[in-house]
C-alpha positions as a printed NumPy array, in Angstrom:
array([[ 84.35 ,  94.132,  95.601],
       [ 85.717,  92.084,  92.515],
       [ 85.721,  88.703,  92.305],
       [ 88.085,  86.608,  90.377],
       [ 87.391,  83.4  ,  88.725],
       [ 90.502,  81.167,  88.615],
       [ 89.159,  78.366,  86.119],
       [ 91.421,  75.148,  85.142],
       [ 90.575,  73.171,  81.744],
       [ 92.114,  69.93 ,  82.156],
       [ 93.597,  68.518,  78.825],
       [ 96.308,  65.458,  79.284],
       [ 97.085,  65.333,  75.289],
       [ 98.151,  69.383,  75.042],
       [ 98.362,  70.429,  78.615],
       [ 95.74 ,  72.314,  80.998],
       [ 94.509,  75.83 ,  80.278],
       [ 94.091,  78.428,  83.417],
       [ 91.766,  81.188,  82.36 ],
       [ 91.423,  84.168,  84.676],
       [ 88.755,  86.758,  84.521],
       [ 87.443,  89.578,  86.93 ],
       [ 83.34 ,  89.939,  88.214],
       [ 81.328,  92.181,  90.134],
       [ 79.466,  89.521,  91.916],
       [ 79.791,  85.81 ,  93.129],
       [ 76.861,  84.719,  90.879],
       [ 78.218,  86.105,  87.167],
       [ 81.485,  84.347,  88.489],
       [ 80.059,  81.07 ,  88.886],
       [ 77.401,  81.159,  86.044],
       [ 80.791,  81.875,  83.708],
       [ 82.395,  78.98 ,  84.95 ],
       [ 79.988,  76.679,  84.649],
       [ 79.052,  78.115,  80.927],
       [ 82.611,  77.602,  80.01 ],
       [ 82.558,  73.943,  81.   ],
       [ 78.872,  73.475,  79.393],
       [ 80.927,  74.462,  76.11 ],
       [ 83.327,  71.529,  76.805],
       [ 80.215,  68.767,  77.649],
       [ 76.624,  69.732,  77.9  ],
       [ 75.848,  67.546,  80.583],
       [ 78.277,  68.894,  82.965],
       [ 77.714,  67.87 ,  86.479],
       [ 79.32 ,  70.359,  89.171],
       [ 80.454,  68.805,  92.589],
       [ 82.549,  70.843,  95.596],
       [ 85.721,  69.943,  95.719],
       [ 86.675,  67.832,  98.553],
       [ 90.213,  67.317, 100.223],
       [ 90.239,  64.504, 103.122],
       [ 86.744,  64.701, 104.048],
       [ 86.219,  68.801, 104.235],
       [ 84.53 ,  70.838, 101.156],
       [ 87.371,  73.188, 100.459],
       [ 85.37 ,  76.41 , 100.039],
       [ 84.586,  77.945,  96.596],
       [ 86.455,  75.331,  94.561],
       [ 84.197,  73.25 ,  92.102],
       [ 85.103,  70.281,  89.973],
       [ 83.382,  69.76 ,  86.762],
       [ 82.676,  66.119,  85.675],
       [ 81.422,  65.389,  82.017],
       [ 78.962,  62.974,  80.997],
       [ 81.048,  59.958,  81.143],
       [ 82.376,  61.026,  84.837],
       [ 85.492,  62.021,  83.749],
       [ 86.906,  65.452,  85.131],
       [ 86.578,  68.151,  82.607],
       [ 88.437,  70.872,  85.28 ],
       [ 88.027,  73.126,  88.197],
       [ 87.071,  76.747,  88.857],
       [ 86.613,  79.179,  92.109],
       [ 85.322,  82.62 ,  92.646],
       [ 87.179,  84.371,  95.251],
       [ 87.41 ,  87.893,  96.444],
       [ 90.233,  89.975,  94.654],
       [ 92.657,  90.439,  97.463],
       [ 93.888,  93.862,  95.478],
       [ 90.322,  95.372,  96.808],
       [ 91.249,  94.835, 100.184],
       [ 92.684,  98.056, 102.443],
       [ 96.403,  98.29 , 102.711],
       [ 97.775,  98.231, 106.102]])
């Protein structure tokens, strides 16, 4: 099963940047997401995205050392890997 990384780097001046990539496993996908944000801010903190008190599965918000949101990413199975009905 392929895992798809969807990553958004927030940039209020020039607009947000969306990055996608494909991985063979979830761990490799998550590491790539973390490394991307560590390139922006070495002291990045990852927190699960929460909406109305419930965690949104697989989505992580990256915060810089000043607490500002740097972006978000998620790692989810590719729908194209699922059998066609």
